[in-house]
N, C-alpha and C positions, 0 to 999 in steps of 0.2 A: 504494500500500500504506500502510495506517495505521501510523504509527511509534509510536503510543502517547503517553500524557501523560507529559512529563518528571517523573521522581520517583515515578511511579505504575506504569508498565508497562515491559515488556521488548519491544524491537523484534522482531516475529515473523519473524525470518530465521535461517537455520542455515547454517553453513559446515562442509563435510565434506572432510577431507583424505584422499585415497584412497591405498591401497597397491596393490601388484601383485596381480593375480588377481581373480576374481569375488567380489563382496561385497554384502552387504545392510546397510541402515541404516534405522532407524525412530525418529522423534522421540518423546521420552518424554512431553512435555506436549501437551495439546490446543490446537489453534489454530483460530480461526474466520476464514474468508476466502472471497472469491468467486473469486479467480484465483490460480493457482500459476505462478510463474516459476522455471525452472531455468537457471542461468547456469554455464557451464564456463569456468574460467580456468586459465592455466598448463598447458595440455594439450600435452605435448611429443611424444606419439605418439597414434595412433588410440585413441579411447575408445568403447566400446559400452555404451549404456544399454539394458538389457533391458526394464525396465518402471518406470513411476512410478505408484504406486497411492495411493488415499486410503481410509482407514478411517473411516466415519461413526460417531460415538459420541455418544449423548445419553441422557437419562433414559428408561427404558423405559415408554412409555405407548402406548395404542392409540387411534385416532381414533373414539372411541365417540360423541362428539357430532357432529351433522350439521345442516346448514342449506342449503336451496335455495329459491329463490323465482322469480317471473316476471321478475326483473331479473338478467341475467347479470353485470353489473358488481358488484352486491352479492354475488352468489355467489362471485366471484373474490376480493373484498375479505375475505369471511369466511374463505376458505381461506388467503389470505396472512397474515391475522392469526394463525390457528392455527399456520401454518408458522413464523412469526416466533417465537412462544412456544416451539414445539418446539425450535428451535435455541438457545433461551435457558434450557433446562432440562437441567442437567448433574447434579452432585451437590447442587445447590441451584438456586434461581432466580437466574441471573446476568443482570445488566442487559443485557449483550451478549456474544457469544462471541468478539469480535475485540479491541476496544480494552481491555476489562477482562473478567475473569471473576469478579466479586465479586457477592455477594448484597446488593444495596441494598434499602432497605425501600420503594421504589416497587413492590416485589413484591406489595404489596396488590392492585394492578390485575392483575398477572400471575396471581395465584391465582384471581381472578374469571374471567379468560379461560380458565384451566385447567379450572375447574368446568364451563364451557359446552362446551369442545372435547374434553376428555379425562376429566373426572370423577375425577381422581386426588386423594386426600386425604393421602397419605403425605408428599409433598414439602412441602406447606403445613404439616403438623404439625411436621416437622423444622425448618422455617424459624422457626415461632413459638417453639419451644423454644430455638433457637440465639440468637434475639434476646434472650430473657429471660436467657440465660447471659452476654450481653454487657453487662448492666446495670452501670452504675457505682455507686459508693458513694452518690452524691447522688441516684440514682434515674433518671437519663436513660439510655436505651438507645442503642447505637451505630447510626450510619446504615448501617454495613456489619457483617454478622455471618454467619459467624465471620470473623476477620481480626485483623490486628495494629494496627489503628487505636487500639484502646483502650489498648494498651501504649505506643504512640507519643504518646498524648495529642493525637491529631490533632483537627482541627476536626470538629464534629458538625452534624447537621441535625435540629433539634427536631421538625419536622413529620413526619419519618420515624418517630419514636417513636410519634406519634399514629396513623400509618398502621398500625403494628404492632397497636395496640389495635383499630382498625377491622377488621384482618384476622382477629383472634380472633373477632369477631362474625360475620363472613362464614363462617369455618370451622365454627362451630356450626351455622349455618343449612344449609350445603351438605353437611355430612358427618354431622351428628347425633352427633358424638363429644363428649359432655359431660364425659368423664373428664379432658380436658385442662385444665379450668377450675381444678381444685385445684392443678395444677402452676404455672399462670401467674398466678393471682389475686394472690399476694403481690407479684409484680413489677409488676403493673398498679397496685396501691395505691401502690407507691413511685414509679412514673412519674407518676401523677396528682399526687402530692405535690410532685414537682419543678416541674411547671407551676404548681401552686397558689402556690408561693412567689414566682412572678413576676406575680401579680395585684396591681394597684394598688388604691387605695381606691375606684375606680370599678368594680371587678370586671372589668378588662380586662387581658389579658396585655400587659405593657409592657416594652420594651427587653429582650426575650428574648435571651440570649447565644447564641453560636455562629453558624451560618449558617442563617438562615431562608430556605428555598429557594423554596417554592410552585411555581415553574415556571421553565423556561429562557426567561425573557422579562424585560423591563425593567419590573418592577412596583416600585412604591414600597414599601419594606419597613422604614421607620423607625418607631420608637416602638411604637405599637399597630397591629399588622398585622391587618387585618380577616379575611383568609383563615385565618390561624393561629388567631385567636380562634374563628371558626366551626368549624374542625376540632376544637378543644378541646371545644366544645359537643357535637359528635358523639361524641367519645371518652368524655365524661362519661356520655352515654346508655348506651354500651356498658358502662362501669364499673358503672353502676347496675343494668344487667341481670345482670352477673356477680355483683354483691353479692346480688341477689335469689336467684339460683341457689345461691349459697354460704350462704344464710340469714344474711346480715349486714345486718339492717335499719338499723343506725346508719350504716354506710357508704352504703347506698342513699339514705337521706334526705339525707345530706351532699352526695352527688353530684348528686342531683336539684335541691337548692336552689342549688348552684353553677351548674348548667346554666341554670336560669331566670334567675339574676342576670346571667350573662355574656350571654345572649341579649338581655336587656333593655338592657344597656349597649351592645351592638353596634347595636341599633336606635335608641338615643338619640344616641350619639356618632359613629357611623361612617356614618350615612345622610345623604346630601345631597339634601334635598327639592327644592331648586331645579333639580337635574339629574335627579332621579328614579332614582338609583342609589347604590350603596355605594362609598365612596372606598377606595382601596387601604390607607390607613393614616391615623393621626392622630399628629402629632409636636408636642410642647410645646403641647398644647391646640389645635393648628391642623390642620384637615383637609387632607390632601393634595389637590392638584388633579387627580391622576391617577386614571383609571378603567380597569378591565380586565375582560375576560371571566372571568379566573381568580378574581378577588375575588368578583364577583357570582354566578358559578356556585357557589362554595363556600357562600355565604350561602343560596342557594336550595336547592341539593342537600341541604344538612344541615338544611333546614327551620327556619332561624333567622328568615328574613324573614316578616312577617305576609302573609297571602294578598292583602290589598288592594294590596300594593306590587309583586306579581309582574309584572303586565302592564306597568307603567311601566319596570321593570328590563329586561324583554325588549325593549321598544321601543328602549331605549338600546343594549344590548349586541349586538343582532342587526342593527343598522343598518349595512349594507355600506359606506355612505358614511363611516362613522366609524371603521371597523376599520383598525388599523395593525399590520403585522407588524414587531415590533422585532427587535433582534439576538438571536443565540443566547443570550446572557447577558452581563450587565454585567461579570462577572468576566473574560470573554475579550476584550472589546472596549470601546472608549470609548463613552460614552452616546450613543445616537441622539437627534436632536432632532425633536420633533414637537409639535404644538399640543395641549397637555393639555386645554384647554377644548373642543376640537372632536373629539378622537380617543379611541378605546377600544382598549386593547392586546388583540390577538388571542390566544386560547389556543393553546398548542402541543399536539401530540398527547396528551401525558400528561393535562393538565387538561381536554381535550375530554371525557374520561370523565365528569367531574363536570358539565360543561355539558349533556351528554346525559342525565344523571340528572335535572337540573333541568327540561329540556325535556319529558321523558316524565312526570315528576311532575305537570306542568301540562297533559298531554294533547296535547303538540306533537310527536308521533311523526313527522309528516310533515316538520317542520322538521329533526328529527334525521336523517331519511333524506336530505334535500336536502344537509345538511352533510356526511354521509358520502360521498355521491356527489361532491361538489365537492372536498373536501379530500383524501380517500383515493383518489378516482378520479384526481386529478391525479398522485398517486404511481404508480398503476398505469400511467397513460398515459406517464409518464416512463421506464417499463421496470422499476420496482422490483418484485421478487418476494419481498422481505421489507420490512417497514416500518421506516423510519429514525427516529432519535431526535427530529428536529425537521423542520419544514417546509422550512427552508433547510439547505444543506450548507456547513459550514466544515471546517477541517482536523480538528477534534476530533469531528465528528459520527459516531456509530456508525451503520452502515447496516442493522443488524439489532437492533432495540431493542424488547423485548416490551411495554414500557409503551404503545407506539403501536398495539397491536392491539385497542383497545377495541371497534371495530365487531363483532368476533366475539362478544363478550359482549352487546353492544347488540342485535344482530339476533336472537339466540337468546332473550334475555330479554324484549325489548320487542315485537318483531314476531311471532316465533313465540309469545311470550307466556307463557313458563314461568318461575316463580320459586317458591322454597320459602316456605311460610307458617308452618312449624313445623320444628324441627331435623331434618335428614336427610330432608326431603321427606315426612315422615309425613303432612303435609297440604301440598298445593301448589296454586298458582294457575295456571290457563290463561286468559289474557286477551289474545287476539290483537288486534293493531292493524294492519289492512290498509293504512292510508294510501293510497298510489296503486298498490299492488300488487294483482295479480289472484289470486295464490295463493302459499302458502308451505308448506313441509313440513320436518320434521327430527326430531331426537332430542336431548333434553336428558338427560345422564347423571344418575342418582341412586343412592344406596347400595342402593336396592331394585331397581334395574334401569332401563333406558332408558325415558324418557317420550316416546313417539312422538306427534307432533302434526302434523296437516295441515289446512289450511283453504283454501277457495276462494270467491271472489266471482263469482257468475254472475247478471248482471242484478240483480233485486231479491231474490236468495236468497244466504244465507251458509251454507256447509256446513263442518262441523268434525268431525274424527275425533281422538279422544284415547284413548291406551292408559294405563290406570291399573294400575301394578304392585301386586303383593300387599303388604299392610301399609301402604298409602297411601290417601289420600282426596283427590280432586280437587275444587277449587272453580272452576267454569267461569263466566267472565263474557264474554258476547258483546259485540261492538262496539256502542257506544251507538246505539240506535234504538228506536222504538216498534214492536216486533215484533207482527205480526198473528197469526202461528202459529209455535210452537216445538215441535219434536219431538225426542225422544231415543230412538233405535232404533225409529223409526216410531210411538212412543207420544207422545201429547200431554203437554206439560210447561208449567210456569209460565214466563213470559218473563223472570223475574228470574234471580238467580244460581243455578246448578245445582250440587248436591252429588252427586258420584259416588263412592260408598264401596265398591262391590263391584269386585274386580279384573276387568279385561277391557277390551275395546275398545268404545268408544261412538261412535255416529254422531249428531251433533247437526245439525239443519237448522232454519233460521230464515228466515221470509219476511215481507216488508213492502213496501208500495208506496213507491217512491222511495228505497229503500235505497241504490242506486248513487249517488244524488245526495249522500247524507250522508257516504259514505266517500271 
């Protein structure tokens, strides 16, 4: 039984002193656990226990999203990811239902999984507003909201403030609720100002205070932290978008200029050309010798690295011979020793989300699938039916941690191929990526209704079925190939991108010689 973190949590155990006669008792607070133990002590005469019951309680959502494919392991992984998130949705996104029930701002990934599995917008909207309410006078938002950390002047995680800004961006795309911008924009401006004050003359965030987190791994986080700078670039893009929607051209120009300057500084000062990758940090004008998947995934996923560097980076960070799994976190254990010149720190489940974004942005969906099967398949094989916080287990590891459920989002977004192109899916993309799968089908929730997609590879033919809800338009991109024949509802169509603007179900068929060899 997890006894909690000293100073953070209450040990999840209850002692009941019985009186004479039949009686009932129910715990007031929610507890998350896998096993229940009942121990009777000091029983001087026979005791009859009539029943022990559990009441399941969680945020009320329905399993609107669906995904199945020709690989049963991937199907189970998708379901376990959705289940893990379900158990971490109470009155807010809690990072885990057992060790803690706090809303940490890694909930950015949680909300993305929610959009794919449940399509709920309300819990995300509540979270975004609660974080804004936690904002300190200097502009930084709290790593936990709501909560007493702000009153306690507890340490903070600056990167979680940036995830809050990224979560606003995702909320607009997946829900279409633009009304929230007016409420949050002033807080975004203050948060950007907090980070801006920590830029040095080179236009890099330097010696940022509090606890720069990045991931539960031994990343070098001294001085100018590459992943944090890349994340700030992404947050500035969101801020520029919000400024445009708020008709604030002066803010927009300032954010765009800052974004370009920081991107250039990252590429100039934090790139190690001799090793073909981005270093974790730079301290006192000296580049760190440590490389990690976390750092390089951030630079690629946030589109900071120029295109000509991507292949070199992947060659380094995907080399199995170089990957090393470090300890859960340097704060919990002494530093592990490894050869920094030869090894690359492996991403934990949380930052695998960003590695997968980078892989798919470069057309490496097959590599992503292989990674899901290998990493999450090992969890399934070990008997896990919720995904845990980290690949390894120590005393503090929570065994149900929503940030580890990214395959649920990945499979629906990248393999089924559905993503919004305009707020609220008023225009959306269907770009399936078969990789080594024979078929996939599912439903991606949208405010206008479920978007049902199914595709199948049969020899040299690719068949796709798409349901376009009312008030939406679908942009369909077939897997890359030189198609000989493309038909939509048995009518000939141009082999390029298809625009489907009339509500209904469409059947798309594409044929080509040697298609099976390409996919």
